[in-house]
C-alpha positions in Angstrom: -95.5 -31.2 -9.6 -99.0 -30.6 -10.7 -101.0 -33.8 -11.3 -104.4 -34.2 -13.0 -106.8 -37.0 -12.4 -110.1 -38.1 -14.0 -112.2 -41.2 -13.6 -110.3 -43.0 -16.4 -107.1 -42.8 -14.4 -108.6 -44.8 -11.6 -110.6 -47.4 -13.6 -113.5 -48.0 -15.8 -116.0 -48.1 -13.0 -114.8 -45.1 -11.0 -117.3 -42.3 -10.4 -116.6 -38.5 -10.4 -117.4 -38.5 -6.6 -114.8 -41.2 -6.0 -112.3 -39.3 -8.1 -112.9 -36.1 -6.1 -112.6 -38.0 -2.9 -109.2 -39.4 -4.0 -108.1 -35.9 -5.0 -109.0 -34.5 -1.6 -107.1 -37.3 0.1 -104.0 -36.7 -2.0 -104.2 -32.9 -1.3 -104.4 -33.6 2.4 -101.1 -35.5 2.0 -99.5 -32.5 0.3 -99.9 -33.3 -3.4 -100.7 -30.7 -6.0 -103.5 -32.4 -7.8 -106.6 -31.3 -9.6 -109.6 -32.8 -11.3 -109.3 -32.8 -15.1 -107.2 -33.9 -18.0 -103.9 -32.3 -18.5 -100.2 -33.1 -18.7 -98.5 -33.6 -15.3 -95.9 -30.9 -15.1 -93.3 -29.4 -12.7 -94.9 -26.6 -10.7 -91.6 -25.2 -9.3 -88.1 -24.7 -10.8 -86.7 -27.0 -8.1 -88.7 -29.9 -9.6 -87.1 -29.8 -13.0 -84.9 -32.9 -13.4 -86.7 -34.6 -10.6 -89.9 -35.5 -12.5 -89.4 -39.2 -12.5 -88.7 -39.4 -8.8 -91.7 -37.2 -8.0 -94.0 -39.1 -10.3 -92.9 -42.4 -8.7 -93.7 -41.1 -5.3 -97.1 -39.8 -6.5 -97.9 -43.1 -8.1 -97.3 -44.8 -4.8 -99.5 -42.3 -3.0 -102.2 -42.6 -5.7 -102.3 -46.4 -5.4 -102.4 -46.2 -1.6 -105.3 -43.8 -1.8 -107.2 -46.0 -4.1 -106.7 -48.9 -1.7 -107.6 -46.8 1.3 -110.8 -45.6 -0.3 -111.7 -49.1 -1.7 -112.1 -47.9 -5.2 
């Protein structure tokens, strides 16, 4: 799936630099994530019908990344 992140997804005090750092961390973990606003969407036909499971896994990685970076 393709995910989009902006500062508001992280918290009111998050900076663009922190957001970009989180995105790079998630990319290194294999996630398809970009800076910007957009609707998260399947990037491959095999992902259709699996959106909820993929989103749950991404949420876990996202929260772990925030904790790791101390945001």
